[in-house]
N, C-alpha and C positions, 0 to 999 in steps of 0.2 A: 705361398706356391701352393697350387692345385692342380690334380691331372685328373679331370672326367670330374672334376665339381665335387674328388676329395683329396686331403692334403696330404700332401706329398709324405711328409715322415710319418703319417700314418699306413701308406702303400708302401712304403717302401720298411718300414718295419716288419710287418704281417708277410709279406714277401720274403725278409730273411726268415723270421721263423718259420715259416714255410720252404723254404730249401734247407733248414738246418733239420727238421720234421722230413723233409722226405731225403737226406743223408742218411738218417737213420733206416726208415722205409727202404731204400734202396740196397742198403748194406743188409740187413734181415730176412729181404727178398732175396737177393740173391744169393744168401747160401740156404735160401728154402728150394730156391730153382738148380744148384748144383747138385743136392741131394735128391731133388724127382728126377729131373733131369736125367742122372747117371745112377743112381740107384732104385725111381720107380719109389720112392717114402715119402709118404707126403709125412714130414716131420712134426707133428704138434708140441713138441715139448720144445721147440725152437725156442719162444718167448722167455719159459725157465732158464736155459742157456743164454740166452741174452743176461737176465736177471745173477745168474752163476755166474759170468764175466766182472760184470759190476762188485760184487761181490767180495769177489776173488782178491779186486783191486784197491778196496776198502777194509779185507782184511788181514793183506799181506803189508798194508801200509800201518795198521793201529800193531801186528805180532811182531813184526820183521823190521817196520819202519821202511820198505821198499818203495819207491815213489811213483811217481805216474807213470813214465818210458819205461822203467822197470814192467810195471805191471801192462801195460800192453804188450809184453812180448812173452809174462808169464802164464797172465789169464786166458789166453788164445791157447795155450799147452796142456795147462792145467783142466782148462774144461773141456779141450780138444779130447785129453786124453779120458777123461770120463765116457766123451761120445764113442772113442773106439772101445772099450769094456761094453756099452750099451750095443753099441753096433755087432759084434763077437762073441755076447752072453743069448742077446734078443733078437733082436732085425735079423739077424740072421737065417732064422729061421720061420721068415715070414714072407719072403724074397718069390715063392713058386705060386703064393696066395692073393686073394682080393688086395688093393691098395686099401682098403677099411678095416683089414688087422693092423697093420702099421699104425693106420690113425689111431684107432682104438690104444695102441698099446704108449703110445707115445702122447697121446690125452692124458691118460691115465698117469703115467711118468712124471708128467706134466704137474698134475695136481697134484701127487707124492712128493714133487720137491719145494712146489710151492710152500704144501703146508709143514712140510722140517723148516725150511727158513722163515716161516711166520711163526711156530712156536719156539724157535730159537730167538728173535733179533725183532719180534713183533711187527703190526705193520704200518707204523710209521714212517717216512723214511730220515736218511742219516745222511749228512752234508758230507761232500767230499772236492778236498779245495781245486780251485782250478789250477794249472802248473804254474810258477811265480811268473818262467817269459810271457805267460799268453795272458797275464792280468791289467785290465785296463780296455782301452780303446781307443780305434782310430779315427778321425773326424775328416770324415766325406763330404761337406760341404753340406750334404741333404739329413746327412744322418750322420750316427754317430755307433761305426762296426764294433762290437765287441772281438778282442783278437781271437778269445779261444775257440766262438764260435765260428770266426773265419778257418781256425786249424782245418774244425770238425769237417765245414763240407770240401775243403781242396784235401781233406786226407783219405776223404768218403771218394772219390772219385778220383783220384793216383787207386785207392784199392780194389775198385766195384771192375774199374776198365783193365788193368793190368792183369786183374783174374781171368775176366773175359779172350781177353790175348793168349794169354795159356791153354784154356779152355778152346779156344777155335782154330788157334794159328801156331801151336805147336805141335811136335811131335808126342808129348806128353798127354794134350789134349785129344790125339788124334785117337792114340792107346784109349783113354779114358771112356770116349762116345763108342769107340767099335766093340770095347770089353761091357758097352748096355746092348748092344747089338746082337754081335754073336761071341762069346763068353771063351767058348771050344775052339775058336781060331787064334785069338788073342793070346789062349793060354798054349796053343802049339808050337807060337811064338816064343818060349820060353819068358811070358813073362806072367805072374805072380796074383791071377788077377783078385783071387780074396785079398789079398792084400792091400789092391789097387781098389777095388771097395770100399775094405775099413779106414784107410789114411783118406780117400774122398770125404765117407763121413765122419771122420773128426775135426777136415779141412773145414768140412761147411760148418759145423760146431764152433769152432773155432773163430770162424766170421763172428758167430754171432757173439761169441766172449768179447770181440774185439769192437763189436758197436756198444755194449757195456758198461765198458770201460772207459769208452768216449763220453757216455751216456748218463756217466757218473756226476761229475762235475755239473751238469744242467737239470738234470732232473731227481738229484739224489738217488740214493742206495735205497728199494724200496723191494721188501719180496712179491709184491705185486706189481713191479712197470711189467714186466713181461706179459701178463694179463692183461695189462690197459693198450698195448702197441702190437700183440701177435693179429686180432683179427681182423685190423687195418692192415698190415702186410701181407695176409692174406689174399685180402681182395686187392690189391696192390697184384701178388703174382698171376691172379686170373685173371687181370684183366691185363697184364702182359704178355700171358699167354702160361700155363704151367710148364716148367723146365725150357723157358726162352733165358736165357742169360742175359743178352742185351735187350728184351721186352721187360725182366724184371729191374735192372738199373735205370736205363729213360721212364718207364712206371714209377718210380721212384720217388727221381728226382721230380718230374713232371706233375702228377699228383702231388706234391707236397708244396708244390708251386698254387695251382690249383685249389687247395685248403687254405691256405695265409691269403689267396687276393678272395676266397668267398666269406675268410672274417669279416673284410671291410666292407663286401657291396651287401652282402645277406648273411649278417654272423649267424643268427638261426640256422644254417641249412649247412653252416661249414664242419659239425661232426656227421653228417649223413652224406656229403656232396659222393662222395669218394665211393661208397655202397650205389649210388642213382648212380654214377657212373657207370661202374660194374655191371649192377641190373643193365643197362643201356647194352654195353659191351656184349653179355653173354646172346639177348638177345637177336644182336646184328651179326656178333660174328664168334661162336659159342668156344671158339678156340683160344681164345685171347687177339690183343693186337697184332702180335708178332708170333703165335703160336700157329702150328699149321695140325690140320688132320690125322687121324693115324687111323 
């Protein structure tokens, strides 16, 4: 069976791959949007923290026998805690300075982390087993859907839209947004703004680590896995609008699908299509599709 002259199995297969990639784009860009939108920090170490999440899952299995489900809890907590330390010791000094200083600091931190892990574990990827409950695939008639990949898509959507709901529709989210605009006023209500900012950064970093654990069975665990994806994720954030939570989520999933479709229609452009879209969006709407001019 063919659709638009393309074998349906190939089309749906590439769209599935695109949706899986989009799940990770959405999760990572969500963490970046939370950090930038609420802290005004461009966190270039996000890819390295994504890689650290995968390594925590891998090493906790090797050293302590912790399975995938425990790693989903442990890795965000461990990597999020390192993010708290970074925020309290380094980033806190940069909040009143230009965004460029935060970008340079986190870029340098990313290079240090990648170098340390590469020296310790080499550049080649290490396998991480798919959880037993998600091994195998489901026959949909027109294609086979691997169970683990279906789990990744569903879990990513749930995490993304839950985070959006908390930030945009709850009292806690209102306090976070208010602390960004007028920290003195929020402090007057008895809320510890510095602690709130620290925990927000830790949460954004934890999202990257969570994505790393979910990516480990698909892409393997490698010191450079974050460097391979972070540039694309920044393009996704720019297209959606810097600091826009919903923009990051929708752009992440949507661009993943576009990338997958491009691999079928015009494979040579699949590695550049997102950047072409970014250039067009910046020309038409510099603030991004869902961003607002400040």
